[in-house]
N, C-alpha and C positions, 0 to 999 in steps of 0.2 A: 334507429338503434333502438335497443332495449333499457331496460332501468338500469341493469349492472354498467351496463358499459358507456349511458350517460353519465353516471355515477361515478366511473371511473376517469371520466374527461374532467366532470369540475371536480376531483380530490388531484389531479395531476397541477389542473390551472390553478387551483388556492395554493398547491405546495410551493408551487414561480413562487404566487406570489408572496410568500411568506419570507421565501427564501432572500426574496429583492427586500422587502422591510429587514431581515436580519442580517444582512451587511451591512442597511444605511445607518443602523442602532451598534455594528459591533466594527465594520473595518476599519481601522487604522485610528482608531477611539480607544479611551481608558474605559476599562470598565467601570457602569454605575449603575443609574437608576434605567437605563437601557436592557439592564436584566429584568427588571419586573416591568416595562412596558412591553418586552420583546414575550414577556410568561404569557401577562393578561391577553394581548392579541392570540396567541397560540388558542391560548384557552376559550375564548370568546368565541373563535372559529371551531372548537369541537362543538361547544355549544350551540350554535346558531345550526351549523351542519347536523346537527345529532338531532334540533327538531325538525327540521327535515327529514333526516332519515328516522325519524322516531324511536332514536335511542333514547333510554334513561337515564339522565344525569344527576336526577337527585340524589341518590344514593352515594355517591364520591364528592360528596362538597364540601367534607371533612381533609381529602387529601388535595382538594383545590384549596381551601382554604391553610395547609401548610404549605402550597406551593407558594401563594401570595407570597407568606410569610418569608422564608427564605429568597425567595426574589429579591423583596425587600433591602435584605441584609446588605449587600455590594452596595447599596447607596448609601447606607448608614456605616459602615464599619470598613476601615482601609486596610487594616492587619493582612497581607496578603495569604499566608495560610488558613486564616478564615474566612476568606472570600474565597479560596478554592474550595472548601471544607461545605460554603455554602452554595457553590454552583452546582458542585454534586452533589447534595444533598438533594437542589430543585430538580437535577435531572433524575433523581431515582425514585424521585416521588412524581413525576412525569410517566415513565416507565409504570409505576404501580397503577397510576391512574389509568393506564392504556389497558393494562393490564386484568385490571376487576371490568373497565366498559367492554372488554370483549369476553367476558365471562367465568373469570375467578376472583371470587370475593378473599379480601384479603384477611379479611379473620379464619378464614378457616386456612389460610397458605399454613404449609409447614418451614421448615429451617430449608432444606431439599427443593424448597418451590422459591423460598428467595434468592439462594443461590441460582436457581435457575435463573431468575430473575435477571440479576446483575450480568449472567454470564451467557446465555442460553438465548433468552428474550429478542435483543436486541437482535441478533440472527434473523431468527424469526419476523421479527417485523421488518427486515431487510428482503427477505422472501416474499413477502405480501406487497412490500413496494415493488419489486419487481414480475409480480404476478400482475398487479394492477396497470403497470405499463404491458403489459403481454396483452390485458384487454385491448385497450385502445390499439395494440397494434395489429388485431382481428379486424378493424374495420375493414368493410369490403365496399368497393361501388358498384353504380347499377351493371358496369363494366362483368362479365362474367369470372369467373375466381381463374381460370386456366389460362387468361389472356396474358401471357410472355411480357409484351411492351411492360403492361402494367408494374407486371414484380419487379421487374429490370427497374424502373422509376423509383419504386418501393424501397429496391436493395442501395440504390444509389444515395434517395434519401435517408437510409438510416447510415450511410457508411459518412456523410456529411463530416456531422462532428466529432467524430473517432478522427477524419483525418485531419483536422483542425487541430485537436491537438495533440495527434503526434506530429502533424509538421511544426508546432511549434515547438514542442522538447526537441525537433530535431534540426531545429534553425537554430535555438541556444546551443545543442551541442557540437556544433559544427561551423567552425567559418566559413568555408567555404560553401555551406549546401544554404548557410544562413544567404551569404550574398549571391547565390543561384536565386532563389527565392526570391529576395527584398531586387533583383533587378525585373521579377515577373510582376510582383505584386505592390512593392515599394510600401509594406505591411513594417511597421515599428513598434513591437510590442514589446512594453516595458516590463521589469522584475514586477512591479507593483501592479499592474494589470494582471498578470497572473495568478499574482496570489488576488486577486478580486476574484475572477473566474472561478479559482479551485476554490474559495471560501462560499461562494454564490456555491456552488455544485455539490457541496457539503452540505449546506441550511438546506439545501432542496432536497437530497436523497434523505436528511432525517426527517422534514416535514413530512416527504410523502412516506416514508416507514411509517412514523405515529399513525396520522390519517390512516391510512391503508388497516391497521393493528386494530384498528378503533371498530372500521366500517366497511370490512370485508374479513367478520368473521371465517374462522376455516368451519368448513362443513364436510359432511361425511359423504364421500360419492357414493351416489347410485345409478348404479350402471344394470341396465336390463339388458336383456340378452338380441337387441336392436341393434345396441351400442355400442356390445362389445364385437360386432363384425363389421365396427365399421373401421377402414382404414387405420392406421393408427399415424403413420406419417402424412402429412401435408405436399403434395409435392411441388407447390405453388410454392413454398416457403424454400427449399432446395435452392429456388430458383436465386431469391431474394439474397441467400447467404451465399452463394456464388457468387454473385455480382460485391455484395458488401466486404467477402475478403478479398476479393480479384482486385477492387480498388484498394484497399491495402497493402497487400501484397507489391502493387506496385508504386505505391509512394516509396515503400522497405525498399523496393529493389533500386530506384533512383539515390536513395540516400547511398543506398551500396556501394554501389556507382561512386561515390564521392569518398568513401572510404576504403576503396581502392586503389582508385588514384592519386590521393593523397595522405592519408593514413599509413596503408602498408606499402605503400609506391616508391617512398621514401623522401628524405627532408628536401633531395631539388625539385621536386612536383612544386611541395608546398611553398621553397623559399621565389620559385617562377610564380606562382598565385600572390602575391604578395605580403603571405604571411612569414612570420617567427615561428620556426618548428615546437619549440618550446611552450608557445602560446596555443598553437594550434594543436598539438597532442593534452595538452593538460587540463584542457579545459573542455566539459561536458561529459563528465563519467556520470554524475548522478543524475542529470535528463537522459541518457539512455539508460541508466538502471529502473529508472520509473517507466520506459517505452516498454522495458521488458516486462515487468509484471505487470503492466495492462494489457500487455499482449495475451498473458495467462488468462485475464479474465474475460477478453475478447474470445478467445478461440472457443471456454466454456459458453459463454452467455449465446455464442452462434450454434454450437450441436444443441444447446437445449432448445433453441429456438425452431432450430428447425427437425427438431424431436427425431433425431436419428442414432441418439443414444444407444448402441448396443448392436447398431443395426449399418449393414455397409452403403453408403450413396455413396459413389463418387463426387456429384457436386459439391458434395461438402470435403470427403477426406483430399480430393486433389490441389483446391484452392487453400486447407488446413496444414495440409503437411507442406506445402510449399512456402507457407507464411512460418511453419515453425524453423525452416530450413535458412528463411530470412534472419528471425528472431536469432539462432546461433550464432548467425555472423554478427550480429550488432553484440550481440553476447563477447563475442572473444573483443570486438575494435573496445567496448568499455575495460574489458579486461585489460588490454593494451595499455587503455590512458591512464589508468591506474597502475600498471609497471613502470609507467614511463613516468609518475606523480612519484612512486617510491624512489625510484632512481636518484629523482634530482632532490627527495626530500628526506627520506628513509621512512622506514617502516614504523607503524605508530600500531595502539592496539584497536584504532577504530579504523585503519587499513588493512589488520589483521581479518577482521571479522567482517568487512565488505567484502573482502575476496574470497573468502567461505561460505557467503552468502551467494556469490555469483557462481562461484561449484555449484551450490545446491538447487539455484533457479537453473541450471543448465540439467541434472540431474532428472527436474520434476518436468522439464519439455521434453528428455526422453522419455521418461514415463507417460505425457500426454500423446506422445507420438506412438507408442505402444498401442495403448488405452484407444488410438484411432485405429489405427491399424488393425488390430485384433477384435475389432468390435466387440473393447470388453466394457461392463461399464462401470457406473461412478467409484460404486466402491473399491475396485480395482486403481483404481487412480489415488483413491482416499488413506489407503491401507500404505500405498505405495509413499504416500508424500511422508505419512507418520512412520516408518519404516526408514525414510531418508532422512529425516530433519536427528530420530533418535543416532542412529550412524554417526553423522554429522557432530551429536556433540559427543557421543563417545570419543569421536579422531581430534576432536578440538582439547579436548583430556586430555587424552594420548601424547598429544603433540607439546602440550603444556606454551599457550600462546605468548607468556613476558621470555622465554626462554627463547621460544622461537623468535619473536622482536629482536631480543638482544642479540642474539647469533647474528640475525639479518643485517644488523645498523656496524656490528662487529667487521664482517664483509666486508661493508662497501668501507668503511675506514679504512679498512688495509688497502682498497683501489683508490680512494679517493684521501684521504689523512682528516676526515672530515666527519664528527659526531657529535648529536647532543649530548653533553656528559647528565645536563641537570633531569631532561624527561629519562633519561638509562635509569636514574635511581627515584623517578616517579613510579617504575612498575611495581608489583608485587615482589616479597623474597622468596617468590617462582624463580625470579632471575639473579639472585644473591649468588652462586656459584660462579656466572659468566659475567657477572661486576664484576668478581675479584679476578679474573682471567683478563677482565678486559681492562683495570687498571694495573698489570702484570705489565702492559704494554704501552700503557699511555706515557708522556714527559708532559715535563715544564706545568703550565697553569693549569690546565686540564687535567692532569695527577691528582693535584691538592685539592681540588673543587671535588672530585670525584672519593678521595680520601676522607675530606669533612663531611659529605654526604654519607659515607659508607660508616662512617662512627657514628652520627648521629642515627642512622637506622638503626644502630645496634642497641644505646643505648635505648631504644623505645622498644625493641623488643625485649632487652633486661628488665625495664622498667613494667613490662604490661604484668599486668597479675593474670596469668594464663593456668586457669584450673586445669585435673586432667580431663574434667569431659570437653574443653575445650584444645584438648592434647591436638597438635598438625607437625607432622612430616616435616614439610617445608619450613617454618619455623623453625626449628628443633636442630633442621640441618643449618639453616640462613645464620643463628648464632652461633653453632661452631665454629663455622666456619669464617666469620666476621672476630669471633676473639682472636683465631688464629692469625688476624691481621695483621702484619707489619707496617 
């Protein structure tokens, strides 16, 4: 292995060690001296590895001193907001330290450079981390690179951690699938264990990003004429990705089988399996949402790794499209669970935005499928995502979330005779016209409660000092209607 590859292996192993230390110091513990200890360990690691890689660390001594100061303060002060500010300052200074060691001097940075440091550099760091991992993925054995068995084994190894993550999420999302997995492996994974490994993964990625940004500086590519003639697609990677996506698709297919049998198959099948329909249908929404989001990253990473972007390769395209279709079914399952939850407990602001987010995700997967089928560039998906988000926000503004929520709950009230009057008045004044309409329909104690809350809302609007600069149509309309309330 060459020096660059050895360095990548060291950085990954060191990052894993830092992640374990981070969890030991912070998981399920109060914040205090642990911030200083981890900051010192991280700085010490960067210093020692910098000596090995001949990276000059002397010029950043003043940033190191500031990092140590702000990292010390959480063990001195207790104020919650002050602790938050100290941690933010520590993280920001660590970003600045990495940025300076990567070649950008703090003394010559302009305002836009500091804005980039906050909002762009973290993504650059993540990109360097992915590059470090991809270096290790290029390790070759003594077997010839075109050996199919080697590629298949590598694809299986790549799929194992992803299969475990998806398997755990599916088990948490579906009682029947959890029972099925338990019957095979008898694995009992608690919520605390999941939180531990999620934090471990985040700490590992953050440490890897930090070290990769320092010790793998971006270099200009020197492409010779001989290199230009080399094939751009590694045929062996196509086999690895096909195996990788194929195994994930198989897990999705098994889970979908349980959804078709139970969630979509009707209440009788669920009861016969020993579950209560309400318990079965209303759990697992958040886990399925996590599966969908992770699937988006898995598909993108697979395309990048196989090197088939803007090219047609059946070994990638076929399993990728199969997985997208399966994700679509999982999205439908998540949406059905959310709708059942809304039917039982009513619409809230959080559920409204989550439902909208599910629809947005559906559009993104459609764009991704088009990108793969038409061999479009990454810019096609990025700009399509931008337009989708803008369209989503326009639609949300036109729909009026608070009005939609109260109208949905009023429809439920007409069916069931139940409504949370207190929550209704917690909505913004955008909902006042429909709150008054609901007031006319209510009877008894609920009517009196809503009246008192509406009058309180009117007093707040009347007493608020609103200048012409703060003019708002909804507030003016709400005040007018509340004054007319009898």
